[in-house]
ZAMARGU-4260 file (C-alpha; in steps of 0.2 Angstrom, whole numbers, plus 5000, padded with zeros to 4 digits):
<rodrens>
0) 4959/5083/4876 | 4956/5093/4892 | 4955/5087/4910 | 4940/5095/4919 | 4939/5085/4935
5) 4950/5073/4945 | 4942/5062/4959 | 4953/5051/4971 | 4949/5040/4985 | 4961/5030/4996
10) 4976/5032/4984 | 4993/5032/4993 | 4993/5045/5007 | 4977/5053/5001 | 4965/5044/5012
15) 4946/5046/5010 | 4937/5054/4995 | 4945/5070/4987 | 4939/5080/4972 | 4948/5093/4961
20) 4937/5103/4950 | 4949/5111/4937 | 4934/5121/4930 | 4933/5131/4946 | 4933/5150/4941
25) 4949/5153/4951 | 4958/5143/4938 | 4951/5153/4923 | 4955/5169/4933 | 4973/5163/4933
30) 4974/5158/4915 | 4973/5139/4920 | 4991/5141/4926 | 4993/5133/4944 | 5006/5124/4955
35) 5004/5108/4964 | 5015/5109/4979 | 5020/5101/4995 | 5033/5091/5004 | 5041/5075/4996
40) 5029/5061/4999 | 5014/5072/5003 | 5004/5066/4987 | 5008/5078/4973 | 5012/5064/4960
45) 4998/5054/4966 | 4986/5066/4957 | 4995/5062/4941 | 4994/5043/4946 | 4975/5045/4948
50) 4974/5052/4930 | 4983/5038/4921 | 4975/5025/4933 | 4957/5031/4929 | 4961/5032/4910
55) 4972/5016/4907 | 4972/5006/4923 | 4991/5009/4926 | 5003/5022/4932 | 5021/5027/4928
60) 5026/5020/4945 | 5016/5003/4944 | 5013/4996/4928 | 5002/4981/4934 | 4989/4980/4948
65) 4984/4962/4945 | 4991/4954/4961 | 4996/4968/4972 | 4990/4986/4972 | 5004/4997/4979
70) 4993/5012/4977 | 4979/5008/4989 | 4980/5017/5005 | 4986/5006/5019 | 4973/4999/5031
75) 4959/5003/5018 | 4948/4991/5009 | 4945/5000/4992 | 4951/5013/4981 | 4945/5024/4967
80) 4952/5035/4953 | 4939/5045/4942 | 4943/5058/4928 | 4931/5069/4919 | 4938/5075/4902
85) 4933/5083/4886 | 4939/5078/4869 | 4934/5079/4851 | 4921/5065/4853 | 4913/5073/4868
90) 4914/5073/4887 | 4917/5057/4896 | 4920/5051/4914 | 4932/5037/4916 | 4933/5027/4932
95) 4945/5014/4940 | 4940/5005/4956 | 4946/4990/4966 | 4942/4983/4983 | 4947/4969/4995
100) 4937/4954/4999 | 4923/4957/5012 | 4928/4975/5012 | 4941/4971/5025 | 4958/4979/5024
105) 4967/4962/5026 | 4955/4953/5013 | 4962/4946/4997 | 4963/4959/4982 | 4948/4957/4970
110) 4950/4961/4952 | 4948/4979/4947 | 4933/4985/4938 | 4932/5000/4926 | 4919/5011/4919
115) 4917/5024/4905 | 4902/5036/4904 | 4898/5047/4889 | 4890/5062/4898 | 4882/5068/4882
120) 4874/5052/4876 | 4872/5044/4893 | 4880/5028/4886 | 4889/5018/4900 | 4902/5005/4897
125) 4903/4996/4914 | 4912/4981/4921 | 4927/4983/4910 | 4943/4974/4914 | 4959/4984/4913
130) 4964/4979/4896 | 4946/4984/4890 | 4948/5001/4898 | 4965/5004/4889 | 4957/4999/4873
135) 4942/5010/4875 | 4951/5025/4881 | 4964/5024/4866 | 4949/5023/4854 | 4940/5038/4862
140) 4955/5050/4864 | 4966/5043/4850 | 4981/5041/4861 | 4988/5025/4869 | 4995/5025/4886
145) 5013/5030/4881 | 5007/5043/4869 | 4996/5051/4883 | 5010/5051/4895 | 5022/5060/4883
150) 5008/5072/4878 | 5002/5077/4895 | 5017/5075/4906 | 5030/5087/4900 | 5047/5079/4899
155) 5057/5095/4903 | 5069/5085/4914 | 5073/5073/4901 | 5076/5087/4888 | 5087/5095/4901
160) 5098/5080/4901 | 5097/5080/4882 | 5104/5098/4880 | 5117/5096/4894 | 5125/5080/4887
165) 5144/5082/4888 | 5151/5067/4881 | 5163/5066/4866 | 5155/5070/4849 | 5151/5051/4844
170) 5145/5046/4861 | 5135/5063/4863 | 5126/5060/4847 | 5121/5042/4853 | 5116/5047/4870
175) 5105/5061/4863 | 5097/5049/4851 | 5094/5037/4865 | 5085/5050/4875 | 5075/5057/4861
180) 5070/5039/4856 | 5064/5037/4874 | 5054/5053/4873 | 5046/5051/4856 | 5043/5032/4858
185) 5054/5027/4844 | 5066/5016/4854 | 5062/5002/4841 | 5074/5010/4828 | 5089/5007/4839
190) 5082/4989/4841 | 5080/4988/4822 | 5099/4993/4821 | 5104/4981/4834 | 5094/4967/4825
195) 5102/4971/4808 | 5119/4969/4816 | 5114/4953/4825 | 5107/4947/4808 | 5124/4952/4799
200) 5133/4942/4812 | 5122/4927/4809 | 5124/4929/4790 | 5143/4930/4792 | 5144/4915/4803
205) 5133/4905/4791 | 5145/4911/4776 | 5160/4906/4785 | 5153/4889/4790 | 5148/4886/4772
210) 5165/4891/4765 | 5174/4880/4778 | 5162/4866/4771 | 5166/4870/4753 | 5184/4871/4756
215) 5184/4853/4763 | 5174/4845/4749 | 5181/4829/4743 | 5177/4817/4727 | 5184/4802/4718
220) 5193/4805/4701 | 5188/4795/4685 | 5204/4784/4686 | 5200/4780/4704 | 5182/4775/4699
225) 5188/4764/4685 | 5201/4755/4696 | 5187/4751/4709 | 5176/4744/4695 | 5190/4732/4688
230) 5194/4727/4706 | 5176/4722/4708 | 5176/4711/4692 | 5191/4701/4698 | 5184/4699/4716
235) 5167/4693/4708 | 5176/4679/4697 | 5186/4673/4713 | 5169/4672/4723 | 5162/4661/4709
240) 5176/4649/4710 | 5175/4648/4729 | 5157/4645/4728 | 5159/4629/4717 | 5173/4622/4729
245) 5162/4626/4744 | 5147/4616/4736 | 5159/4601/4733 | 5165/4601/4751 | 5147/4603/4757
250) 5142/4587/4748 | 5156/4577/4756 | 5152/4584/4773 | 5134/4579/4771 | 5139/4561/4766
255) 5151/4560/4781 | 5137/4567/4793 | 5124/4554/4786 | 5137/4540/4788 | 5140/4545/4806
260) 5122/4546/4810 | 5119/4528/4803 | 5133/4521/4813 | 5125/4530/4829 | 5108/4522/4824
265) 5116/4505/4823 | 5124/4507/4840 | 5108/4513/4848 | 5099/4498/4841 | 5112/4487/4848
270) 5111/4495/4865 | 5092/4494/4865 | 5093/4475/4862 | 5105/4473/4876 | 5093/4482/4888
275) 5079/4471/4883 | 5089/4455/4886 | 5094/4461/4903 | 5075/4465/4907 | 5070/4447/4902
280) 5084/4440/4913 | 5078/4450/4928 | 5060/4444/4925 | 5064/4426/4928 | 5059/4426/4947
285) 5043/4435/4942 | 5040/4421/4929 | 5042/4408/4943 | 5029/4417/4954 | 5017/4417/4939
290) 5019/4398/4937 | 5015/4395/4956 | 5001/4408/4958 | 4987/4396/4955 | 4993/4383/4968
295) 4995/4397/4981 | 4977/4401/4978 | 4972/4384/4984 | 4981/4387/5001 | 4974/4404/5004
300) 4958/4399/5015 | 4968/4388/5027 | 4982/4401/5028 | 4969/4414/5032 | 4960/4404/5046
305) 4977/4399/5054 | 4984/4417/5053 | 4968/4424/5061 | 4969/4412/5076 | 4987/4414/5078
310) 4987/4433/5078 | 4973/4433/5091 | 4982/4421/5103 | 4998/4431/5101 | 4989/4447/5106
315) 4981/4440/5121 | 4998/4433/5127 | 5006/4450/5126 | 4991/4458/5135 | 4993/4445/5149
320) 5011/4448/5151 | 5008/4467/5152 | 4994/4465/5165 | 5005/4455/5176 | 5019/4468/5176
325) 5006/4482/5180 | 4999/4472/5195 | 5016/4472/5203 | 5017/4491/5202 | 4998/4493/5208
330) 5002/4482/5223 | 5017/4492/5228 | 5007/4508/5226 | 4993/4501/5237 | 5005/4497/5252
335) 5012/4515/5250 | 4995/4524/5250 | 4989/4514/5265 | 5004/4520/5275 | 5002/4538/5270
340) 4984/4538/5275 | 4988/4532/5293 | 5002/4545/5294 | 4991/4560/5288 | 4977/4555/5301
345) 4990/4556/5315 | 4997/4573/5310 | 4980/4581/5309 | 4976/4575/5327 | 4992/4582/5334
350) 4989/4599/5325 | 4972/4601/5332 | 4978/4599/5349 | 4991/4613/5348 | 4978/4625/5340
355) 4967/4625/5356 | 4982/4631/5366 | 4987/4644/5354 | 4969/4652/5354 | 4971/4658/5372
360) 4988/4667/5368 | 4979/4676/5353 | 4965/4682/5364 | 4977/4690/5376 | 4988/4699/5363
365) 4972/4705/5354 | 4967/4714/5370 | 4985/4723/5371 | 4984/4728/5352 | 4967/4736/5355
370) 4976/4747/5368 | 4992/4751/5358 | 4983/4757/5342 | 4974/4772/5349 | 4990/4777/5359
375) 5001/4776/5343 | 4988/4786/5333 | 4987/4799/5346 | 5006/4800/5346 | 5007/4802/5327
380) 4995/4816/5328 | 5004/4825/5343 | 5021/4822/5333 | 5014/4831/5318 | 5007/4845/5328
385) 5024/4847/5336 | 5033/4847/5319 | 5020/4860/5313 | 5023/4871/5328 | 5042/4870/5325
390) 5041/4874/5307 | 5029/4889/5310 | 5041/4895/5324 | 5056/4894/5312 | 5047/4902/5297
395) 5041/4916/5308 | 5059/4919/5315 | 5066/4919/5297 | 5053/4931/5291 | 5056/4942/5305
400) 5075/4943/5301 | 5071/4946/5283 | 5059/4960/5286 | 5071/4968/5299 | 5084/4968/5286
405) 5072/4974/5272 | 5066/4988/5284 | 5084/4994/5287 | 5088/4994/5268 | 5072/5003/5263
410) 5075/5016/5277 | 5092/5019/5270 | 5086/5020/5252 | 5072/5032/5257 | 5084/5043/5266
415) 5095/5044/5250 | 5081/5047/5238 | 5074/5061/5250 | 5092/5069/5251 | 5094/5069/5232
420) 5077/5077/5229 | 5081/5090/5242 | 5098/5094/5234 | 5090/5094/5216 | 5074/5104/5218
425) 5077/5114/5203 | 5076/5098/5192 | 5057/5097/5195 | 5055/5112/5182 | 5066/5103/5169
430) 5051/5097/5158 | 5045/5115/5156 | 5063/5121/5152 | 5066/5107/5140 | 5051/5111/5130
435) 5056/5129/5129 | 5074/5124/5124 | 5068/5112/5111 | 5058/5126/5103 | 5073/5138/5104
440) 5084/5124/5097 | 5073/5122/5082 | 5073/5140/5079 | 5092/5141/5081 | 5094/5127/5069
445) 5083/5135/5056 | 5091/5152/5058 | 5108/5144/5056 | 5103/5135/5041 | 5096/5151/5033
450) 5112/5160/5039 | 5123/5147/5030 | 5113/5149/5014 | 5114/5168/5015 | 5132/5167/5018
455) 5135/5156/5003 | 5124/5168/4993 | 5134/5183/4999 | 5151/5174/4995 | 5144/5170/4977
460) 5138/5188/4974 | 5154/5195/4981 | 5164/5184/4969 | 5153/5188/4955 | 5153/5207/4958
465) 5172/5206/4959 | 5173/5197/4943 | 5161/5209/4934 | 5171/5224/4942 | 5187/5217/4934
470) 5178/5214/4918 | 5171/5232/4919 | 5189/5239/4922 | 5194/5229/4907 | 5180/5237/4897
475) 5185/5255/4903 | 5203/5251/4897 | 5196/5245/4880 | 5184/5261/4879 | 5199/5272/4882
480) 5210/5264/4869 | 5196/5264/4856 | 5192/5283/4860 | 5211/5287/4859 | 5212/5277/4842
485) 5197/5287/4836 | 5204/5304/4841 | 5221/5299/4833 | 5212/5294/4817 | 5202/5310/4817
490) 5217/5322/4821 | 5228/5314/4808 | 5215/5314/4794 | 5204/5329/4800 | 5202/5336/4782
495) 5196/5320/4775 | 5185/5317/4790 | 5177/5334/4789 | 5173/5332/4770 | 5167/5314/4774
500) 5156/5320/4788 | 5149/5334/4778 | 5146/5323/4764 | 5137/5310/4774 | 5128/5321/4786
505) 5109/5320/4786 | 5097/5331/4794 | 5090/5325/4810 | 5103/5310/4811 | 5118/5309/4823
510) 5135/5314/4818 | 5147/5298/4817 | 5160/5308/4827 | 5152/5319/4840 | 5134/5311/4839
515) 5125/5328/4838 | 5110/5329/4827 | 5113/5348/4824 | 5126/5353/4812 | 5127/5372/4811
520) 5145/5373/4806 | 5145/5360/4792 | 5132/5368/4780 | 5145/5375/4768 | 5158/5365/4759
525) 5177/5365/4763 | 5190/5371/4751 | 5192/5359/4736 | 5210/5358/4739 | 5207/5351/4756
530) 5195/5339/4749 | 5208/5333/4737 | 5221/5331/4751 | 5212/5315/4757 | 5209/5301/4746
535) 5207/5286/4758 | 5191/5277/4753 | 5192/5266/4769 | 5191/5281/4781 | 5173/5280/4783
540) 5173/5261/4786 | 5186/5263/4799 | 5177/5277/4808 | 5161/5267/4808 | 5169/5251/4814
545) 5178/5261/4829 | 5161/5269/4833 | 5152/5252/4833 | 5165/5244/4844 | 5164/5259/4856
550) 5145/5258/4856 | 5146/5239/4860 | 5159/5242/4874 | 5147/5256/4881 | 5132/5245/4880
555) 5141/5231/4888 | 5147/5243/4902 | 5130/5249/4904 | 5123/5231/4906 | 5137/5227/4918
560) 5134/5243/4928 | 5115/5239/4928 | 5118/5221/4934 | 5131/5227/4947 | 5118/5239/4954
565) 5105/5225/4955 | 5118/5213/4963 | 5125/5226/4975 | 5107/5229/4980 | 5105/5211/4982
570) 5121/5210/4992 | 5116/5224/5003 | 5099/5215/5006 | 5108/5199/5010 | 5120/5207/5022
575) 5106/5215/5031 | 5097/5198/5032 | 5114/5191/5038 | 5115/5204/5052 | 5097/5201/5057
580) 5099/5182/5057 | 5115/5184/5067 | 5107/5195/5080 | 5092/5183/5081 | 5104/5168/5083
585) 5114/5177/5097 | 5098/5182/5105 | 5091/5164/5105 | 5108/5157/5111 | 5108/5170/5125
590) 5091/5164/5130 | 5097/5146/5129 | 5112/5149/5140 | 5102/5159/5153 | 5092/5142/5155
595) 5107/5131/5154 | 5116/5142/5167 | 5104/5136/5181 | 5112/5119/5178 | 5130/5125/5176
600) 5129/5122/5157 | 5132/5133/5142 | 5133/5132/5123 | 5151/5129/5116 | 5160/5121/5102
605) 5159/5104/5111 | 5141/5106/5117 | 5127/5112/5105 | 5109/5114/5110 | 5104/5097/5106
610) 5118/5089/5117 | 5113/5101/5131 | 5094/5096/5129 | 5099/5078/5129 | 5109/5080/5145
615) 5095/5090/5153 | 5082/5076/5148 | 5093/5063/5156 | 5094/5074/5172 | 5075/5076/5171
620) 5072/5058/5169 | 5084/5054/5183 | 5074/5066/5195 | 5058/5058/5190 | 5065/5041/5193
625) 5071/5045/5210 | 5055/5054/5215 | 5045/5038/5209 | 5057/5027/5218 | 5055/5037/5234
630) 5036/5035/5234 | 5037/5017/5231 | 5051/5015/5245 | 5040/5024/5257 | 5025/5013/5253
635) 5036/4997/5255 | 5043/5002/5271 | 5026/5005/5279 | 5020/4988/5273 | 5036/4980/5280
640) 5033/4987/5297 | 5015/4981/5297 | 5021/4963/5293 | 5033/4964/5307 | 5020/4969/5319
645) 5009/4955/5313 | 5021/4941/5318 | 5017/4932/5335 | 5033/4921/5340 | 5029/4920/5359
650) 5012/4912/5356 | 5021/4900/5343 | 5034/4896/5356 | 5021/4892/5370 | 5012/4880/5358
655) 5028/4871/5354 | 5031/4868/5372 | 5014/4860/5375 | 5015/4849/5360 | 5032/4843/5366
660) 5026/4837/5383 | 5011/4828/5375 | 5022/4819/5363 | 5033/4813/5378 | 5018/4807/5388
665) 5011/4797/5374 | 5028/4789/5370 | 5030/4782/5388 | 5013/4775/5388 | 5016/4767/5370
670) 5033/4759/5375 | 5025/4751/5391 | 5011/4742/5381 | 5023/4737/5367 | 5035/4729/5380
675) 5022/4718/5388 | 5016/4712/5370 | 5034/4708/5365 | 5036/4697/5380 | 5020/4688/5377
680) 5020/4687/5357 | 5035/4696/5351 | 5033/4706/5335 | 5021/4694/5326 | 5004/4699/5321
685) 4989/4689/5328 | 4979/4689/5312 | 4994/4683/5302 | 4997/4669/5315 | 4978/4664/5314
690) 4979/4664/5295 | 4995/4653/5295 | 4987/4641/5307 | 4971/4640/5297 | 4981/4637/5281
695) 4991/4623/5289 | 4975/4615/5297 | 4967/4615/5280 | 4982/4608/5271 | 4983/4594/5284
700) 4964/4590/5282 | 4967/4590/5263 | 4982/4578/5265 | 4972/4566/5275 | 4958/4566/5263
705) 4970/4564/5248 | 4979/4549/5256 | 4962/4540/5260 | 4956/4543/5242 | 4973/4536/5235
710) 4972/4521/5246 | 4954/4517/5240 | 4959/4520/5221 | 4974/4508/5223 | 4963/4495/5231
715) 4951/4496/5216 | 4965/4496/5203 | 4972/4480/5212 | 4956/4471/5211 | 4953/4476/5193
720) 4970/4470/5187 | 4968/4453/5196 | 4951/4451/5187 | 4959/4455/5169 | 4973/4443/5172
725) 4961/4429/5176 | 4950/4433/5160 | 4965/4432/5148 | 4972/4416/5156 | 4955/4408/5153
730) 4954/4414/5135 | 4971/4408/5130 | 4968/4390/5137 | 4951/4390/5128 | 4958/4394/5111
735) 4974/4383/5111 | 4966/4367/5104 | 4958/4377/5090 | 4975/4384/5085 | 4983/4367/5085
740) 4970/4360/5074 | 4971/4374/5061 | 4990/4372/5060 | 4988/4354/5055 | 4975/4358/5042
745) 4987/4371/5034 | 5001/4359/5034 | 4991/4346/5025 | 4985/4359/5011 | 5003/4365/5008
750) 5009/4347/5006 | 4996/4344/4994 | 5001/4359/4983 | 5019/4355/4984 | 5025/4369/4996
755) 5038/4364/5008 | 5032/4376/5022 | 5023/4392/5025 | 5038/4403/5020 | 5038/4396/5002
760) 5020/4398/5001 | 5021/4417/5006 | 5034/4420/4992 | 5023/4413/4979 | 5007/4421/4985
765) 5002/4438/4977 | 4986/4447/4975 | 4976/4447/4959 | 4981/4465/4954 | 4999/4461/4956
770) 4997/4446/4945 | 4989/4457/4932 | 5004/4468/4932 | 5016/4454/4931 | 5007/4447/4916
775) 5007/4464/4907 | 5026/4465/4910 | 5028/4448/4902 | 5019/4453/4886 | 5028/4470/4885
780) 5045/4460/4886 | 5040/4449/4872 | 5035/4463/4861 | 5052/4473/4864 | 5061/4457/4861
785) 5054/4455/4843 | 5056/4474/4840 | 5074/4476/4845 | 5079/4461/4835 | 5072/4469/4819
790) 5078/4486/4822 | 5096/4480/4825 | 5096/4470/4808 | 5089/4485/4798 | 5102/4497/4806
795) 5117/4485/4801 | 5110/4484/4783 | 5108/4503/4781 | 5126/4507/4787 | 5134/4494/4776
800) 5124/4501/4761 | 5129/4519/4764 | 5148/4514/4767 | 5149/4507/4749 | 5147/4525/4741
805) 5164/4531/4749 | 5164/4549/4743 | 5179/4555/4752 | 5194/4548/4762 | 5196/4564/4772
810) 5190/4566/4790 | 5176/4577/4795 | 5188/4589/4804 | 5198/4591/4788 | 5183/4595/4778
815) 5177/4608/4790 | 5194/4616/4790 | 5194/4617/4771 | 5176/4624/4772 | 5181/4637/4785
820) 5196/4643/4774 | 5185/4645/4759 | 5171/4654/4769 | 5184/4666/4775 | 5190/4669/4758
825) 5172/4672/4752 | 5169/4684/4766 | 5185/4694/4763 | 5181/4695/4744 | 5162/4700/4748
830) 5168/4713/4760 | 5180/4721/4748 | 5166/4721/4735 | 5154/4729/4747 | 5167/4742/4753
835) 5170/4747/4735 | 5152/4748/4731 | 5149/4758/4747 | 5164/4770/4742 | 5156/4772/4725
840) 5139/4775/4732 | 5146/4788/4745 | 5155/4796/4731 | 5139/4799/4721 | 5130/4805/4736
845) 5144/4817/4741 | 5144/4824/4723 | 5126/4828/4726 | 5129/4836/4743 | 5144/4846/4735
850) 5133/4854/4723 | 5120/4858/4737 | 5134/4866/4747 | 5141/4876/4733 | 5123/4882/4729
855) 5121/4887/4747 | 5137/4895/4748 | 5134/4906/4733 | 5116/4911/4740 | 5124/4914/4757
860) 5138/4925/4749 | 5124/4935/4740 | 5114/4937/4756 | 5129/4942/4766 | 5134/4956/4753
865) 5116/4963/4756 | 5117/4963/4775 | 5135/4969/4775 | 5130/4984/4765 | 5116/4987/4778
870) 5128/4984/4792 | 5139/4998/4785 | 5125/5009/4785 | 5119/5005/4803 | 5137/5007/4811
875) 5140/5001/4828 | 5132/4984/4833 | 5120/4991/4847 | 5111/5001/4833 | 5115/5018/4841
880) 5122/5025/4825 | 5106/5020/4815 | 5096/5027/4830 | 5106/5044/4828 | 5101/5044/4809
885) 5082/5041/4812 | 5081/5052/4827 | 5090/5066/4816 | 5075/5065/4805 | 5063/5065/4819
890) 5072/5079/4827 | 5069/5090/4812 | 5051/5089/4815 | 5053/5092/4834 | 5063/5108/4831
895) 5049/5115/4820 | 5037/5112/4834 | 5049/5118/4848 | 5053/5134/4839 | 5035/5139/4839
900) 5035/5139/4858 | 5053/5145/4860 | 5051/5160/4849 | 5034/5164/4857 | 5042/5163/4875
905) 5059/5171/4871 | 5054/5183/4857 | 5071/5181/4849 | 5078/5163/4850 | 5076/5148/4838
910) 5085/5131/4837 | 5095/5126/4821 | 5098/5108/4818 | 5117/5104/4814 | 5119/5093/4798
915) 5103/5083/4800 | 5110/5076/4817 | 5102/5077/4835 | 5114/5092/4839 | 5108/5110/4837
920) 5114/5128/4839 | 5104/5142/4846 | 5100/5157/4834 | 5097/5174/4840 | 5087/5185/4827
925) 5096/5200/4833 | 5112/5192/4825 | 5107/5186/4807 | 5124/5179/4803 | 5123/5160/4807
930) 5141/5162/4812 | 5134/5171/4828 | 5124/5155/4833 | 5128/5149/4850 | 5129/5131/4857
935) 5117/5128/4871 | 5132/5126/4883 | 5134/5145/4882 | 5116/5149/4887 | 5112/5154/4905
940) 5102/5142/4916 | 5086/5151/4913 | 5088/5151/4895 | 5092/5132/4895 | 5076/5129/4905
945) 5066/5139/4891 | 5074/5128/4878 | 5071/5112/4887 | 5053/5117/4890 | 5050/5121/4872
950) 5057/5105/4867 | 5046/5096/4879 | 5030/5106/4873 | 5035/5101/4855 | 5037/5082/4859
955) 5020/5083/4868 | 5012/5090/4853 | 5021/5077/4841 | 5016/5063/4853 | 4998/5068/4853
960) 4997/5064/4834 | 4987/5080/4830 | 4976/5078/4845 | 4975/5094/4854 | 4980/5092/4872
965) 4975/5106/4882 | 4980/5099/4899 | 4999/5098/4903 | 5009/5094/4919 | 5027/5099/4922
970) 5034/5088/4936 | 5049/5095/4946 | 5059/5104/4933 | 5067/5117/4945 | 5077/5107/4957
975) 5094/5114/4950 | 5089/5132/4947 | 5091/5147/4958 | 5093/5166/4956 | 5091/5173/4939
980) 5090/5157/4930 | 5075/5152/4941 | 5067/5170/4938 | 5069/5167/4919 | 5061/5150/4920
985) 5046/5157/4930 | 5044/5171/4918 | 5044/5159/4903 | 5030/5149/4911 | 5020/5164/4914
990) 5022/5169/4896 | 5012/5152/4892 | 4997/5160/4900 | 4990/5165/4883 | 4993/5148/4875
995) 4975/5142/4879 | 4982/5127/4888 | 4980/5122/4906 | 4997/5119/4914 | 5000/5111/4931
1000) 5017/5114/4938 | 5022/5101/4951 | 5036/5108/4963 | 5042/5110/4980 | 5053/5125/4976
1005) 5047/5140/4987 | 5052/5153/4974 | 5041/5145/4961 | 5027/5142/4972 | 5026/5160/4978
1010) 5026/5166/4960 | 5009/5158/4955 | 4993/5163/4965 | 4983/5147/4960 | 4989/5132/4970
1015) 4984/5114/4975 | 4993/5111/4991 | 4997/5093/4997 | 5000/5094/5016 | 5006/5079/5027
1020) 4996/5075/5042 | 4999/5063/5057 | 4998/5044/5054 | 5006/5045/5036 | 4991/5053/5027
1025) 4989/5069/5018 | 4976/5082/5014 | 4973/5093/4998 | 4970/5112/5000 | 4965/5124/4986
1030) 4951/5131/4975 | 4939/5118/4968 | 4945/5104/4981 | 4931/5095/4991 | 4934/5081/5004
1035) 4923/5068/5013
</rodrens>
């Protein structure tokens, strides 16, 4: 899978549309090896974000874009990520886009839309959701998101941590396994290990719980069960006897209860009989009324006629008495109303006479008031004008005083400002000087930073040179010792050595002693006696070993000398740079001090350039403030003087004098008129007096009319009362004979019907409906009399008959006590039987449960044995030991892949796995013996980088599942490297140029950037946005 083109619009700091064409010829010219460089936050990593966003709808920095899009450039309304790539299935364009509602930057975020286009077939999958985009991309390139990230983004930084882990052996193994699992996506094995340990704990707890239950199992013995059964038989027999006794007592109780009920029935019948007898006695008076009812009917007509006449005569007599009493009151009211009418008439006549005299006074006072009102109004107006004149004069005087004081203050302030400006004329040029100083200060700071870095590098080189010189001196000593040893050996065994040399010399090959390839003096053999003098078979080996050690020392010395020569050159170069920077710093400081000297300042330990600039900025700001204040003060002073000239207090004083005289004149005139009026009418108002008189006049007229009206009404009432009295008296006299005659006729009828008088008749006279009720009562009493007599006779007979059975002599209370005792004994026996039966039933159920628990315990023990064996394999409970085991297997495959890259880059190194673990050693093919393998901790920084890079390339190849990934990115892997290790790392990357892969190196390290001609630069601009520069980049 190879990325051909990346398109970005409004992502992070990359505002607008940007296109990176990775097929541009410049990339091919540089073997598809390029750097993506720029400051932190300039947008380097945004390029990688765009790739994963276009392919999978997510980025390593933001996994979800459903509610908030942290990638969209601020204050923009849409964003886009588009990638053109080539894979086994063809060439595709994958696109992610998202916008805000109404294309407004503050609009609500709309769901993202995605699209995939096959450039070869023209097929377009549009309107895809993020989930559909992920699925489609995975199907096309056969890599899911995690696999793609591991394949395309080299995890050199993670492997750097992997190879540097310095924990104890057990912890180191687990830490490396954890890192490796994260890199190859097999974190699940640690989770599996932890899950197995969790399951082991559950199985153990389950087994322990079941064991506790099994140990606490209980059951009845056979003897206990037989004892319970015998007890049940005894209790059952006892219950049967108690039931029989209870039945007998219940029969006796029933007889007593029936006897008591019959006795109660007899008493109720007797009581009912007595009630009826009482009612019959109480009806005797009503019986008498029924007997005389027919006689009373014969007298009803005479009684009604007499009653009607008597009632009418009584009513008229009452009315006559009332009318006579009213007449007395009416006659008294008549006399009083007559006197009131005469008095009201006289009052009205006297008032009307005084009203005529008052009219003359009102007219005179009205004329005076007509003169007073205009004078009073004029006085009010004049007084107001006078008050206004006083106020205006006072305000003008106060304003003049304030303006005069302000003029003095402003004049003094202006003089002080002018004096300051004259004394500090040089401050007017501070802005220009500060700009120069700021530039020089930045240059000084940059040079000092560089100087510190160079000083540190010089110290490091000097220390390293010193160490290597010491090591070289030690090697010189070792070389001398070895040569002396060789000389001693040769001199003591020179005959054997000569024979040995002669025997081993080969034409054209160096002598093991002198190193010469020419051997003119050794062509003939030595004397055989000399040859026999030496018989040491180890001599050759000893000489060879000494020569090898001497050669090694010489080689090491040569290497050290070469390195010392290079370092000495670097040291001289750094010292030259140090001097040049020191001279530049001093020159800049001199320039700064020359400017600062104008204001009596200079750089020192207590005052650096920034502090001096801050002081001068404050001074410049103060000068500008004083200059501005002087201009404002001068303008205010001119305005104040104009205002003083505009004030006219003399004219205001003259106006006040004239108004005061006018007020005095009007006051005197008003006082004269008011005095005359007071003498005539006082303070009263004419109109009010007129209204009071009119009101009083109207009241007197009304009183006269009311009195006359009352007199006339009382006269009429008197005449009417006298007429009514006469009519009533005449009617009473007329009806008196009729009433007497009716009374005689009534008395005769009563006598004939045996009534002594009217009172006796009234007692016996009732209406017909009441007679009917009395007759009904009489019939009901006759029925009740017969019925109660029969009921009483029957109740007495039934009680006597039931008494003859005599089933018991005991009382009801005694029988109930006996019944209660038997019931308690029955309940107790039944309870014992129930408890025994429940115990036996529970025992049966418990036995069944015991069998279940035992079977469960046996199954749990078997299961726990399995999980316990698994747990022993897994190790610690977090699963890390199991993870180490699994990752050890994965690491074996990784090392095979990594070694292909490592040997290709280094030409001599391979990695060797230790005991199937995640630890390894570094093997150098120049030293075949595995004992010479070195731990990675003994490797240089550059060599460690090469190893971590090879591992990262290996994991990328494994993650791609045999999918060839031809586009790789390495993000910030150089932050801790410098000097030779950095050079080694750069050279290693350059050696990848022939691998056929495109490699983008994301970095901000200048030394790396400068080594690669092909660059994509991310440059920060104003306003928080950035721009891209480099070959194949377009912008719109």
